C-alpha positions, 0 to 999 in steps of 0.5 A: 322414175327417181325423184331426181329424174322427175325434178329435172324433167320439171326443171323449166317449172323449178326455174319458173318458181325460183325467179318469178316470186323473188322477182315480183317481190323485189319489183315492188320492194323497189317502188315504194319510194317512189310511191310514198314521195321520198325520191324526186326528179333524176333519181326518181325516173331512174328508178322507175326505169330500172324496174325493169330488172326484176320484170326481166327476172319474173319475164325469164321465169314466166318464158321458161314455164311455158314450155309445158305448154307443148304448144304456144298455141296452147296458151290461149286455152290456159286462160278458159280454166282461171279461177277454176284451175289452180295453174290458170289462175296463176298464168293470169295472174303473172300475165296481169302482173307483167302487164300493168308493170309493164305499161308503167314502165313505158309511160315512165319514159314520158316527158312529163308524167303524171304523178297521180296517174304513177301511184295509182298504176303502183298501187295497182301493180302491188297489189297484182304483185301480192296476188300473183305470188300467193297465186303461185304458192298456192297453185300446187296445192293438188289431193293427189300429190300429197307432199305438195298438199302439204299445208306448209308448202305453199308457205315455203313459196312465200318466204322463199320470195322473202329471202331472195326480194329484198336482196334482189331489189337492193341490187336495183337500188345499188343500180342506180346509187340509191340505199334506203333501207339496207338493214330493214332488207337484209334483215327482212331477207335473214329473218325469212331465212330462218323462218324458211329453214324452220318450215323445212326442217318441219316439211322434213318430219312429214316426209318420213311418213309419207308413201303410197304403194310404190314409193316413199317420199324419203327414197325420192328425196334421199338426205332432204336433210342436206339439202335444207343445209345447202339452202341454209349456207347459200341464203346465209353466204348472201345475206352476210355479203349483202350486210357486208357490202353497206360500206360499199360504193359504186360498181363494187357494191353492185357486185357484191349485191348481186354475187349476194342475190345469185347465193340466195337464188341458188339455194331457192332453186335448190329446194324448188327442185327437191319440191319436184323431186317429192312428187308421188301421187296417191294410189299406184304412181310416181 
């Protein structure tokens, strides 16, 4: 099996690791104005309720990954490996994050929600989001898969989340007509992109010397530098669009930021695809 076929067979996991971490980071960023009391009244309610946007994106990724269970009834067995299996821990953290966030979202429709309770819930949700992203980053560190077990592999996923998450958060803010921290969030995404390109450059040099008895990593991911270049181009275009949208208002702003987010996520998807393309085991296996 070649690298492309391997990655295509894992396309739902590619989708999950593209969407879910960025969605979790976006949710965390979107609730900060509420958590620190920077918004009130109708705007606060609209932010609370539009938090369903990053949650929905995270949920799409999680549902896609569930296809690997084969039979839905196998979902019960996933939780028996929490703490022992990195993949079980990842799913468990995702469920906790989404459950807490879903409870908060439903509570936001109460006639008179208690501010103190909402802030406590937001602190818990933000903590769960951070743990979930970290668990996802390290879920694929497997001793028998050399490329996945590289120390920089989880770093690349964390940086992916910091590239896509801020842009998705800006899209959500635009949807409610609120524009906080536009420059810092675009700058965060840009800095994460530059760091991520550097990390992928280092990973590329490591791929060049990795092989087992049957295949070389560079044969599985032929043209890895080209993939990194396309990733940098797509995410860079998204960041530039977000930066240049500062003078826009209304629907134009929402559309521009949605396009910017889509460009960044497309680039992240490409690099997650190469992650699964590079799959091979120690010994005699791909």
